[in-house]
VOGU-3710 file (C-alpha; in Angstrom, 3 decimals, decimal comma):
1> mvevlvalai> 41,582/-34,139/-56,262  39,875/-31,390/-55,371  37,768/-33,313/-53,336  40,775/-35,113/-51,532  42,132/-31,889/-50,738  38,722/-30,976/-49,012  38,711/-34,123/-46,980  41,674/-33,160/-45,881  40,693/-30,111/-44,848  37,815/-31,373/-43,059
11> vavallasvr> 39,528/-34,032/-41,155  42,305/-31,396/-39,894  39,999/-29,180/-38,521  38,842/-32,156/-36,692  41,643/-33,401/-35,084  42,669/-29,858/-34,197  39,289/-29,816/-32,358  40,024/-33,136/-30,763  43,512/-32,113/-29,767  42,153/-29,016/-28,238
21> avgtmtessa> 39,436/-31,311/-26,299  41,432/-33,353/-24,833  44,173/-30,233/-23,615  40,663/-28,733/-22,021  40,607/-32,185/-20,590  43,728/-32,187/-19,150  43,378/-29,265/-17,435  40,269/-29,787/-15,949  41,709/-32,906/-14,264  44,778/-31,588/-12,749
31> elrlrllaql> 42,355/-27,970/-11,308  39,448/-31,587/-9,556  42,125/-33,459/-8,247  43,714/-29,704/-6,942  40,691/-28,687/-5,620  39,709/-32,544/-3,782  42,682/-32,698/-2,246  42,326/-28,958/-1,008  38,870/-30,618/0,186  40,842/-32,615/2,190
41> sarnqisllr> 43,058/-30,610/3,927  40,534/-28,292/5,072  38,135/-31,658/6,493  41,668/-32,477/8,118  42,122/-29,502/9,803  38,428/-29,347/11,306  38,923/-33,148/12,202  42,008/-31,543/14,280  40,418/-29,415/16,173  36,996/-31,635/16,787
51> asksfppigv> 39,601/-34,044/17,483  42,195/-31,770/20,052  38,955/-31,370/22,421  40,914/-27,206/23,172  38,360/-24,647/22,702  40,317/-22,433/20,381  41,036/-19,002/20,785  39,527/-16,681/18,267  42,216/-15,422/15,643  44,157/-16,701/12,685
61> vrtecpqgnv> 46,790/-19,552/12,131  48,325/-20,433/9,046  49,653/-23,451/8,511  51,098/-26,037/5,741  48,589/-28,807/5,349  50,220/-30,589/2,229  47,781/-33,842/1,412  49,708/-35,952/-1,545  51,990/-34,695/-3,564  50,630/-31,500/-3,471
71> alvcrvetka> 52,172/-28,180/-1,503  49,212/-26,478/0,452  48,857/-23,855/3,008  45,584/-23,825/5,456  44,639/-20,723/7,054  42,407/-21,334/9,976  40,349/-18,459/11,635  38,588/-18,800/14,528  35,192/-16,750/15,361  33,064/-15,930/18,463
81> tpnwlfrrae> 29,490/-17,155/17,903  26,661/-15,586/19,647  26,536/-18,897/21,910  29,652/-18,397/24,181  29,415/-22,322/23,912  31,159/-22,614/20,717  33,120/-21,038/18,174  33,139/-20,718/14,622  36,354/-22,341/12,593  36,870/-20,961/8,628
91> vrvyatqete> 39,334/-22,755/7,307  40,212/-21,401/3,624  42,568/-23,257/1,673  45,763/-21,730/-1,129  47,971/-23,453/-3,732  50,689/-21,492/-3,391  52,228/-19,328/-0,483  49,599/-15,945/-1,812  46,175/-15,841/-0,613  44,062/-13,750/-2,950
101> hhvaylvgil> 42,552/-17,240/-3,893  41,253/-19,759/-2,524  41,095/-23,334/-3,470  39,148/-24,764/-1,222  36,551/-22,893/1,978  34,873/-25,396/4,633  33,355/-24,103/7,803  33,408/-25,809/11,549  31,344/-25,376/14,564  33,280/-26,404/17,485
111> preggp> 32,218/-26,796/21,160  33,639/-26,231/24,181  34,683/-29,408/25,677  33,037/-29,954/29,459  30,977/-26,780/29,971  31,178/-23,609/31,488
//
């Protein structure tokens, strides 16, 4: 009888450990999905700037950039470079309106079209 109780205790501990592992994997999967969608949004913002062929002004622009069914916010900061024919665009993607922790970060270099 004691051996059965010990075996049940061991099985219970093993089941608890496996349930915790499954929970951790689920959380990890959701975080990876969010980061993937945020990276796609950042790439879309850089591609949009390149496709518009306009030389963006220096400054910061915040836009909504949803991806799939996830509401994301993109912050595009355009900076000057040592070469005046190029601009540096830094895209940070946030999961909510708060701007403390970005989910994705991407940098793109944008050329001036048509020369001086």
